[in-house]
Structures are given as structure tokens and as C-alpha cells.
N, C-alpha and C positions, 0 to 999 in steps of 0.2 A: 599807802593808799587812804586817802581821806574820806571813808565810808560814812555814810548818813543814813539814818533810818527814813524810810519813804514817808512816814507820818509827819516827820519834821519839814520836809521839803514841799510838801503838798499842802495848801491851805484849804480853807472851806470853799465850796462853790459859791456860797454867798457872797464872799468877798471878791472873787474873780468877777462875778456877774455885776455887782455893784459897779467895780472898776470898768468893766467893758460898756455898762449902760451909761456911765458917766462920761466916757470918751465919745459914745455915740452922740450924746445930747450937745456936746461941746463941738463936735468936728462935723456933723452931718445934719442936713435938713430931714424932717420927718415927711414920708411919702404922703401924697394927697390921698384923701379918703378913697377916692374912686380907684386908685391903684394899689393901696395897700394889700400887703399879703397877710391873711390870717394864719398865724403860725401857731404850732402846737404849745400848749401852756409850758412856761418856763423858758422858752427859746427866745434869745435876743431878737428884736424887731429886724425886718428886712428895710434897710435904709433906702435903697435904690431898687425897685423890682425890675428895671431894665439891666441891672448889673450887680448880681449878688456877691461879686467880689469888690464892690466898692470900698468896704471896710479893710480890705486886705491890699490896698494900694500902696504905692512907695511912700514911706515916712509915717504911716499911720500906725505907730507901735503902740501898743496898750500900754498903761501905767504897770499892767501885771508883769511885764517883762523887764522892768527897770532893774538894772544890774546884771542881767544875764550876759554872760560872755558871748562875743561873736565868734562863732565856730562852726565847723562843719564835721558832723559825726557819722563816720563811716563803719557800719558793721560788716565784718568779713566772715562769709558764712564757713568757709573751711578752716581758718586759723582761730575761730572762736574768740575774736577779740573785736575791740572797737579802736579805730584810729581817729584821732583828733586833729583838724586842720586849721589853722588860723587863715581865715580868708583875705586878711590883709597881705599876708606874706606868702600865701601859697605852700606854706610849710607844715609838715606833721610836727606838732608841738607835744603830742601826748598819745599814750595807747594803753590799753587796759584789758585784762580778760574778763569775759563775761561768761554766759551759759553756753550750752552746745547749740550750734547752728544758728546764730543771730541773724535774723532775717530782715527786720525794719528797725529804726529809731522813730519813735512815735511821739510827737508833741501832745501831752494831756490837753484835756477841754478847757482847763483854767490856766494853760500857759505856764504852769510853775515847774513841771516835771517832763523830762524825756524818757521814754520807756523803751528799752531794747526788748524785742521780741524774740526770745530764743526758743524755738519749737522743738529741738531735739529730735530731727526727723527720724522716724523708725524706731524712737526710743519712748520712755514714758517719764522722762525727768524734764520737761519743759518749764521754762521759767521767764519772768519778766524782771530786768535789772533797771532800777530807776536811776538817772543820771540828775544831778543837781546843777541846774541851769547857771547858777552863779559861780560855782567852782569848777564845773566840767568834769566832776567826779562821780564814780558809781556808788551806789548805796547796797543795801542787802537785798539780794534777789527774793522774789517770791514765787514758790512753785506754783505753776499753772499748767493746766493740760493743754499741749499743742497750740501755743499762741503763735501761728504763723505770721498774722497780722492784727492789728487792732484799731478799732474806730471808736467814737463816743457819739452817744446819743445826742441830737441838736440841743436838748436842753440841759446837758451836762449831767443826767442823773444816772447814767450807766456807761461804764466801758463795754465795748462789745468786742469781744476775742473771737477772732475767726480760728477755729479749730479745724483746720482743712482736712486733717486726716479722718476725722471724724464725721465730716459733712454736717458740721453743726455751728451755729452762733451761740456763744455764751455770754450773758449779760451779768456783769460783775460790778461790784462796788468801784467807782473810779479811783478810790484812794487805797482801800486795803486789798482790792481785787478779790474779795470774797463772792464766792458764785451765788447769784440770785434767781437766775432762770435760764433756760436754753430754748432755742428753735432748732428742730432738726430740719435740715435741707436734703433730703435722700436722693433727690435727682440732680443734685449740684455738685458733682465730682470735681475736686479741686478748687472749692470756693476760696476766694483769697482777696480780691480787691473791689471796693464799693464807692458809692457817693449817693448823697442824699437830696430828696427834693427841696425845692426852695422854700416850702412851708414845713418841712420836717416831718411830714406824715409818713413817707415811706423811704426805703433805700433800695438801690439796684446792686446786686452782687454778681460779679462774673464767676462763671463754672469753667475753669480752665481746661478740665479733660473730657467735658461734654459738648464743647463749642456752643454754650448757651449762656444766658443769664436767668437769675431768679429775682423777682420782685417781693420784698419784705414789707409788710404792714407793721409799722411801729407803735400804732396805737392799739390794735388788737394782739400784736406779737404773734404775727402768723404769716405763712408763705401765701402770697397772692397767686402765684404761678411762675412758669417757666416759658423762656422764649428761646427757641433755637434759631442761632444765625444763619442766614442764607448759604453764606460761602465761608463761614467762620470755622476754625479748627481750634484755635486756643486763645480765647480772649482773655485779656491781661487788665490793665488800668482801665477806670472808668472815670469821667470827669462831666459834670453837668455844665451846660451852656449858661453864659451870664445872664440871659433872660429866664432861665429855668425850664424852657420848653421842651429841649432835647438833652439827651445825653450823648457823649461821644466815648466809643468802646474801642480800645486798641486791641488788635488781633494778631499774634505772632506768625500764624500761618497764612492770614490773609493778606499780609503785607499793607495793612492800611487800617483805617478807623471806620467803624459803623456809626450811623446816627440813628438812635432810638428815640421815639416818642415816649417818654416816661409814663404820662398820664394814661395814654391808651395801650401802653407797652406793645409797641410794635415797630419793626424796623423800617426807617423812611430814607436812608441813603448811605452811602459809602465813599470815603476819601482814600484814594490810593497814596500812600506816602513812601515807605522803605521797606527793606529786607527786616523781617523780625520785630514789627511794630510792638512797643511795649508800655512805655511811660507816658503819662500826659500831665502837663503842667501850664496853667495860665500865666500869661504875662502879669505884671502887676497893674497895668492899666485895664486888664480884662478885655483887651482886643484881640489878643493872638493866643494860640495854643501851640506849645512846644511839644513835639512828639518825638520821643527817642526811639530809633529804630536800631534794635540791638545787632543788627547784621547777620543774623543767622535764623534759620526757622527750628533749630535744634535746641533742646532744652539744655543741653550741655555742648556748648559750641567751641570752637577752636579760637585761638588768639588771631588778632589781625584780621577780624572779619569787615564787612562792607557796613560799618556802623555809620549812623548820620543822625542828625536831627531835622526834622521838617517843621517848618513854620506855617501853621495854618491861620487864615483870617477867620475868626468867629463869624463874622458877619456874611461873608461870602462862601464859607466853607471850602475855599480854594488853598492849595499849597503855593504860598507867595515866595519861599525860599528854602533851599536845602543846605545845611551845614555838613559836609563830609567831615571826617577826622582823618588827617594825614597818616599814612602808613596803616590805617585800618583801626578798628577798635569795636567796643561792645557796649554802648551807651544804654544804661538800664533804668535805674530809678535815682531820685533826687528833689531837688526844687530850686527855686529862684531867690537870690538874694533879697534883703529887705529893701535895697534901692532899685532892684530889677535890673541891675547892669550884668549880673552873670546868672546862667544856669548852670548849676552843679550836678553831675551825673555819676553814677558809679560805672566803672567799665568791668562788667561781670566776669569776663573770661580773659581779662588782661591784667589784673590786680591792679589797676589804676583807676584814678579819679579824673574827670575831666571837668574844666571850667570853661564854658562857652561864652564869649563876649556877645551879648544880646543885640549889639549894634552891628558887629562885623561878622559874627561867626566864628571868629579866630578862636583856637582851642589852647589851654594850657593844660599839662598833664602831670599828676603827682602819683608816684608809686606808693601804695598801701600794702594791706594784708592779703591773704588767700581768698579770692572770689568775693569782691565787695558788693554788697546788695543794696538794700533800701536806705540810702544815706539821707540825712537831713541838715538842712541850713538852719541855724538859729542865732538870734531871734527873727522871726517873721512877723510882718505887720497882720493884724487882724483882731478881732475881739476875742475869738475863741477857736479851737481846733477841733475838727471832725476825725483827726486821726491820721493814719497812715503816715506819710512822710511830711504832713503838714497841709491837709486841706483847712485852709483858713477862711473864715468868713467874718 
């Protein structure tokens, strides 16, 4: 095993920011003054206020990912390992052990490191395992309390570890993972997924076990409030609309996606999708939202469920296509390839990974370890990562 220390594989934020800003200047026009978004200090500018995903479009790879191997990294929750797939051949090309209960593979803000979040559910030996993106090999794990998931502040100054069991957000150094501060979220049982406002002022996190959301002020570092969803039972992933005006919230019990006004923090709509709605992924052109329907309303589902992917048009908020999985399945989390041609998702209860052709909906299946969860595709376009399996902007 070619292990490397995390301090070697993770360069300074300054370098990554310089690279991302230079790419911005070369590839995109600056928004007109009347439309420009005033962002928090240190956050890269919003190039297109009508589409905050514009810099994560197909082909817009940052110089910061130069030399990164094209791979799909699959954390397997029950076998405590990561499978590595070559997306060109759809074959498993490597596997390695990590910590206990790996939940997600998370790209760092500066695009240099992938972090495996091993939360060691029910134990006290949680850890983060760094992966060198150029070799695809893991480095030395860092002990961290209950890292179920991880995000990054929009200006790159903090890693935000989602300590689900403790109902807490831990703000850590994005390289060393040393603890800096925490925010308690006592009314948010099962805090797990998040997305950030277009200007970086706040984030909204889902509360899986209370059927609610919590809004976090990132400037004053405090809880703004909680929002109980009308018919929600288990909110999962959350993703902001391209224009930043609303958030889409997948709910595993409601079998669909809630639409929430982030600024006013109120529910404004609902889109019916499929059974066990779970993961949300924008298309590379920012026009579609791929919705993974896990195929069951149970936390521990059976194999061969009624899993599918719904394709939602961001503008109309209508389902325009549904891609079923032949013989059933359990699509969960993942992301879209750099060219936008495939949507990769873990098959949570089928020990399988799916690669959906985004033109036809046809599915390829690859066997992996036991209970694959938050896989990521790497590299992905974008100037910086907000975490999870690649919330790129």
C-alpha cells in the first residue's frame, strides 16, 4: 500500500484559490454589476447568477485536478473498504481497507484530496482517510469524532464534519482536521446532508430522524431555526437550484422532493418522484436534476427493490423521465462524470454500483463490497468542492 501523509497531498488553500480564480478569468465572463452576487469574503465569485453550476459544466476541469486519475471511489459500509473502478472500462481496478463504517468519499475544497468519512457508528473510533487523487491510494487516517459526512465552508477556511450521532457540526482545519469550533443542533436528530446558499452566507442541513431541516448562519456560526416538512418523514439529500432561489430536498418516506425557499425558510412545493427518494445530482449543463429513488422506505432494505432515477427539469420542476433498474435495485448516492455522460450511483442494498447513461437511461452494473454508500466520481469539473460526494461550483 502506497500510503502518503495528508499534509503532502493537500496544498495550501491559497494555491487552489489562485488556480480557480485564474480559470474563472480565462473561461467565464464576469456577471454584470446589477446581477452580481455579493459573496462571503474569500469565496470565489459567482460567475453566472442564473446558474451557480456554470463552472462545473462538462469540460471545465480546474488546473488543480491535473494528473488526477479518472476513477470512481466506492466506500462499502459493512466491509470497511473502498473499491476503485475505472470508468473507462467499468472494471474494479483496486480495493483497500479504511476505517470502520465508511459512509462517503468527499472531495476537499482545494480539489487535491478525497476524504473517506469513517464514522464508526455506535463506537468512538471514527476517522478520516485521505486518498491521493494522483495515485488513487490511501494515506494515514486521522482520528475524528463521528464523521458521518463532511462539507467545506464556501471560502475554504473550514472543513465541516457532520457528527450525526452528537447532533453537532464540527468546524475543523481543512488540512489537519484539528478541531476549531462546533455548533450544536439539538433539534436536528440525524443531521447528515447539506447545501449552501448562492452567496455562502448560510447552509441548510437535513434532519433525517425528525422530518425537518435546520438553517445555519455561517457568518455568526449559529442555528437560525428549524423547519418541519409538511408530509416529510425522512429528508435525505438537499441541493440548491441553479438560480439559488430554492432548495430541493429528497425525502425517503414522502417518495419525492420538497421545494424550499431558502431565504424565507419555508416550504413552497413538492415533486413526486419514486419510492425511497434519496440522492440529488445536477446535470453538467445545470438544466436537470437526477433524483435517485432507493426503492424502499426502510433504512435497511431488501435486495432488488423498486429502485429508479427520476429526471427533473429544474425550470419546470416536472419529472420528464424515469429510469428503472432492470431486475430491481437500490440507487443511493454518487455523482455525474466530468463529461456528463454517466450518472454513477451506489446500489446500497445490492452490493452493486450502477452507471446510468444520461442520454438513454440504460444501466451498467458492477459488483462491489458490502453495502456501498456515498461514492464519488473523480475528477469532476468545478473551481472548488463544497464536500459530500462532490457539490461542485
